[in-house]
C-alpha positions in Angstrom: -70.3 -10.8 -66.7 -67.9 -13.0 -67.2 -69.6 -15.1 -69.6 -69.3 -11.3 -72.2 -66.1 -11.1 -71.1 -65.2 -14.7 -71.6 -66.8 -14.2 -74.7 -65.3 -11.5 -75.9 -61.7 -12.4 -74.9 -62.6 -15.9 -77.1 -63.6 -13.3 -80.1 -60.0 -11.5 -79.9 -58.5 -15.0 -79.9 -59.5 -15.5 -82.9 -59.1 -11.9 -84.9 -55.7 -12.5 -83.2 -54.6 -15.9 -84.6 -56.0 -14.6 -88.6 -54.0 -11.1 -88.4 -51.2 -13.0 -87.7 -51.7 -15.7 -89.9 -52.0 -13.0 -92.6 -49.0 -10.7 -91.1 -46.9 -13.7 -92.0 -48.2 -14.6 -95.3 -48.6 -11.4 -96.9 -45.2 -9.7 -97.0 -43.8 -13.0 -98.9 -46.2 -12.2 -101.5 -44.0 -9.1 -102.4 -41.4 -10.0 -105.5 -37.3 -9.8 -104.9 -35.3 -12.0 -103.0 -34.4 -10.2 -99.7 -30.9 -12.4 -99.0 -29.8 -10.8 -102.6 -30.7 -7.7 -101.2 -28.8 -8.2 -97.8 -25.9 -9.6 -99.6 -25.4 -6.6 -102.5 -24.0 -4.8 -99.0 -21.1 -6.6 -99.8 -18.7 -6.9 -102.5 -18.5 -10.6 -102.6 -16.6 -12.5 -105.7 -19.6 -15.3 -107.4 -18.5 -17.9 -105.7 -18.5 -16.3 -102.8 -21.6 -14.9 -103.3 -23.6 -17.9 -104.2 -21.8 -20.1 -101.0 -23.1 -17.1 -99.3 -26.6 -16.8 -100.6 -27.2 -20.6 -99.8 -25.9 -20.6 -96.4 -27.8 -17.6 -95.6 -31.1 -19.1 -97.0 -30.7 -21.9 -94.7 -30.6 -20.2 -92.0 -33.1 -17.7 -92.5 -35.3 -21.0 -93.3 -36.3 -19.2 -96.2 -35.8 -22.0 -98.6 -38.2 -24.7 -96.4 -41.8 -25.4 -97.6 -44.4 -22.7 -97.3 -45.9 -25.2 -94.7 -42.8 -25.7 -92.4 -42.4 -21.8 -92.3 -45.3 -21.5 -91.3 -45.2 -23.7 -88.5 -41.9 -22.6 -87.4 -43.4 -19.1 -87.0 -45.7 -20.1 -84.7 -43.4 -22.3 -83.1 -40.4 -19.3 -83.0 -43.1 -16.3 -81.5 -44.5 -19.2 -78.6 -40.9 -18.9 -77.7 -41.0 -15.2 -78.1 -38.7 -15.2 -80.7 -39.4 -12.6 -84.3 -36.4 -14.2 -86.2 -33.1 -11.8 -87.0 -33.8 -8.9 -89.3 -32.6 -8.6 -92.5 -32.0 -5.5 -92.4 -30.1 -4.6 -89.1 -28.7 -8.4 -89.6 -27.5 -9.6 -87.5 -30.0 -7.9 -84.9 -32.9 -9.6 -83.5 -36.2 -8.2 -84.7 -37.4 -7.6 -80.8 -34.5 -5.8 -80.3 -34.8 -3.5 -83.7 -38.6 -2.8 -82.7 -37.9 -2.1 -79.4 -35.6 1.1 -80.3 -38.1 2.0 -82.6 -41.7 1.9 -80.6 -40.3 4.5 -77.5 -41.2 6.9 -80.6 -44.5 5.8 -81.8 -45.7 5.3 -78.7 -44.1 9.2 -77.6 -45.9 10.7 -80.1 -49.7 8.1 -80.8 -50.2 8.2 -77.3 -51.0 11.8 -75.9 -52.0 12.7 -80.3 -54.9 10.4 -79.4 -56.0 11.2 -75.4 -55.4 14.6 -76.5 -57.4 15.2 -79.9 -60.0 12.9 -78.3 -60.5 14.9 -74.9 -60.1 18.5 -76.8 -62.3 17.0 -80.0 -65.5 16.1 -77.9 -65.2 19.3 -75.5 -64.8 21.5 -78.3 -68.1 19.7 -80.2 -69.8 19.8 -77.2 -69.3 23.7 -76.9 -69.8 24.0 -80.1 -73.1 22.5 -79.8 -74.6 25.1 -78.3 -72.8 28.5 -78.7 -73.1 29.6 -82.3 -70.6 31.9 -82.8 -67.9 29.2 -82.1 -70.1 26.3 -83.9 -69.7 28.9 -86.9 -65.9 28.6 -86.7 -64.6 25.2 -85.5 -67.3 23.2 -87.7 -65.3 24.4 -91.0 -62.5 24.4 -89.7 -62.9 20.8 -87.8 -64.3 19.6 -91.9 -61.4 20.6 -93.7 -59.1 18.4 -90.7 -60.8 15.7 -90.7 -61.1 15.2 -94.3 -57.4 16.4 -94.9 -55.2 13.4 -95.1 -52.0 12.3 -92.9 -49.7 13.5 -95.1 -51.0 16.1 -97.0 -51.3 18.2 -94.0 -47.5 16.4 -92.7 -46.4 17.9 -96.4 -47.8 21.2 -95.1 -46.9 21.6 -92.3 -43.0 21.1 -93.1 -43.4 23.1 -96.0 -44.7 26.5 -94.3 -43.1 26.0 -90.6 -39.2 23.9 -91.3 -38.8 24.3 -95.0 -40.0 27.9 -94.8 -40.5 29.9 -91.3 -37.3 27.1 -90.4 -39.5 27.1 -86.5 -39.0 23.7 -86.3 -36.5 20.6 -87.3 -38.0 18.5 -91.1 -36.5 15.9 -89.8 -35.4 13.2 -87.3 -36.1 12.2 -84.2 -33.0 14.4 -83.0 -30.5 16.8 -84.1 -27.9 14.5 -85.6 -24.6 16.4 -84.1 -26.1 15.0 -80.6 -25.8 12.0 -78.3 -28.0 10.5 -76.6 -28.5 11.8 -73.2 -30.2 13.2 -69.6 -29.5 16.8 -70.6 -31.4 20.1 -71.7 -30.0 20.3 -74.8 -31.1 16.9 -76.0 -34.1 16.6 -74.3 -35.0 20.3 -76.7 -34.0 18.8 -79.5 -36.5 15.6 -78.8 -39.1 18.1 -78.4 -38.9 19.7 -81.5 -38.8 17.1 -83.4 -41.4 15.7 -82.4 -44.1 18.4 -82.2 -44.7 18.4 -85.8 -45.8 14.7 -86.1 -47.4 15.8 -83.2 -49.9 18.4 -84.5 -50.3 16.4 -87.6 -51.8 13.4 -85.9 -53.8 16.3 -83.0 -55.8 18.4 -86.0 -56.4 15.4 -87.8 -57.8 13.7 -84.9 -59.4 16.9 -83.1 -61.2 17.1 -86.4 -63.6 14.2 -86.5 -63.9 14.0 -82.6 -65.5 17.5 -83.0 -67.9 17.4 -85.1 -68.9 13.5 -84.0 -70.0 15.6 -80.4 -71.4 18.5 -81.6 -74.2 16.4 -83.9 -74.4 13.9 -81.3 -75.1 17.1 -78.8 -77.6 18.6 -81.1 -79.7 14.9 -81.7 -79.3 14.4 -77.7 -80.6 18.1 -76.7 -83.7 16.8 -79.6 -84.5 13.7 -77.7 -87.3 13.1 -75.2 -85.9 12.5 -72.4 -84.5 16.4 -73.1 -87.9 17.7 -73.6 -89.2 16.1 -70.4 -87.0 17.4 -68.3 -86.5 21.2 -69.5 -90.5 20.3 -68.7 -90.3 19.6 -65.5 -88.5 23.2 -64.9 -85.0 21.3 -64.8 -82.0 23.7 -65.4 -80.9 23.9 -68.9 -77.2 22.9 -68.0 -79.0 19.9 -65.9 -79.9 18.6 -69.3 -77.2 19.7 -71.0 -74.4 18.0 -68.5 -76.9 14.5 -69.0 -76.8 14.9 -73.2 -73.0 15.2 -72.8 -73.2 11.8 -70.8 -74.7 10.1 -73.2 -72.4 11.2 -76.2 -69.3 10.0 -75.0 -70.7 6.6 -75.2 -71.2 6.5 -78.8 -67.6 8.3 -79.6 -65.9 5.9 -77.2 -67.4 3.2 -79.5 -66.0 5.6 -82.4 -62.6 5.6 -80.6 -62.6 1.6 -80.9 -62.9 1.3 -84.7 -60.6 4.6 -86.0 -58.2 2.6 -83.4 -56.4 0.8 -87.1 -57.0 4.3 -88.9 -55.3 6.2 -86.1 -52.3 3.6 -86.2 -51.9 4.1 -90.1 -51.6 7.8 -90.1 -49.2 7.5 -87.1 -46.9 5.6 -89.7 -47.1 7.6 -92.5 -46.9 9.6 -90.7 -43.4 8.5 -89.4 -42.4 8.6 -92.6 -42.9 11.9 -94.0 -41.5 13.7 -90.9 -38.5 10.7 -91.1 -39.6 10.6 -87.6 -37.2 7.3 -86.3 -40.6 4.9 -85.0 -42.1 1.9 -86.5 -43.4 3.5 -89.4 -40.3 4.3 -91.1 -39.2 1.3 -89.5 -41.7 -0.2 -91.9 -40.4 1.9 -95.0 -36.5 0.6 -94.5 -38.4 -3.3 -93.9 -40.0 -3.3 -97.3 -37.3 -1.1 -99.4 -34.7 -4.3 -97.5 -37.7 -6.7 -98.7 -37.2 -7.6 -94.7 -40.2 -10.2 -94.3 -39.3 -10.8 -90.5 -39.0 -7.5 -89.5 -42.6 -6.6 -91.1 -43.8 -9.3 -89.2 -43.1 -8.5 -86.2 -43.9 -5.0 -86.9 -47.7 -5.7 -87.5 -47.6 -8.4 -85.0 -47.1 -4.9 -82.3 -49.2 -2.8 -84.3 -52.4 -6.6 -83.7 -51.8 -6.7 -80.2 -51.8 -2.8 -79.8 -55.2 -2.8 -81.4 -56.7 -5.6 -79.7 -55.4 -4.4 -76.3 -57.1 -0.3 -77.2 -60.0 -2.1 -78.1 -60.9 -4.4 -74.7 -59.7 -1.6 -73.0 -62.0 0.3 -74.2 -64.5 -2.5 -74.3 -64.0 -2.3 -70.1 -64.9 1.2 -69.8 -67.7 1.0 -71.9 -69.1 -1.4 -69.1 -67.6 0.9 -66.9 -69.1 4.4 -67.7 -72.7 2.7 -69.0 -75.5 1.8 -66.5 -78.0 0.4 -69.4 -74.8 -2.3 -70.5 -74.4 -3.5 -67.1 -77.9 -3.6 -65.9 -78.1 -5.6 -68.8 -75.1 -7.7 -68.8 -76.3 -8.3 -64.9 -79.6 -9.6 -66.1 -78.7 -12.0 -69.0 -76.3 -13.7 -65.7 -79.7 -14.5 -63.0 
């Protein structure tokens, strides 16, 4: 088992190195001059503009050759520094991301976990109840085929613009100061709800369809027919079918984490929700290489850690994997 996890860690390390290298290089392919964008916020004389442009270019290390910038990036990263944000100058990138990541995690974690649990449960029930199958299955197909941004726009139009039930944008009311008061917490909850429902519904549809199809497949497997021929209760057969169907769903969760994070990014942009997605848009508009690098680095590390956790959970819940690992070490 140690050898298995050692190989996994090596794979994740190589993936991290390649992904971070691309994370560093791709923002630099954007056209434009980030320093010019920063100085455009100020009314400067031409002579002052030239001096400040040269000074900021040296300060952000943008005048060096790309290979030196790349080495300096890794050196700073190993010391825990992601540089200074151009968009939020002079704040460090880590400070800017720390303020946004709280909103994203509060949105992403509940939506992912609850949609996975609810979708699997409803899909398992729909596999053996025709009435529920006839109603949930078409609805689930519509949900899982719906782009995140389209569903977000639809919910914003119906529940915010037309019905005025929920606010349409922001993380909380602009008239409130962040405090531990009931008014502020209620404002947080109402602004959080529509982005959460968007992520939940799209995820729910996919998990429900997957579990429904897997349960039907498992109930038609040889072991299920053998148990029935022995007189095993139908409830026991379904219990074993559900346990076996959970394993491919765990694999699907690991493979879909990148898509889920991407969905959260576009959903936050639609609702102007002050998380990582909204910050990506601001960084692109400001041509902020350093903030983009930091955001994508956070996403890379988060997705890799989540995949590793899924790998560990898979070993714990699948006895066949554990036995195979134990036999491989003998």
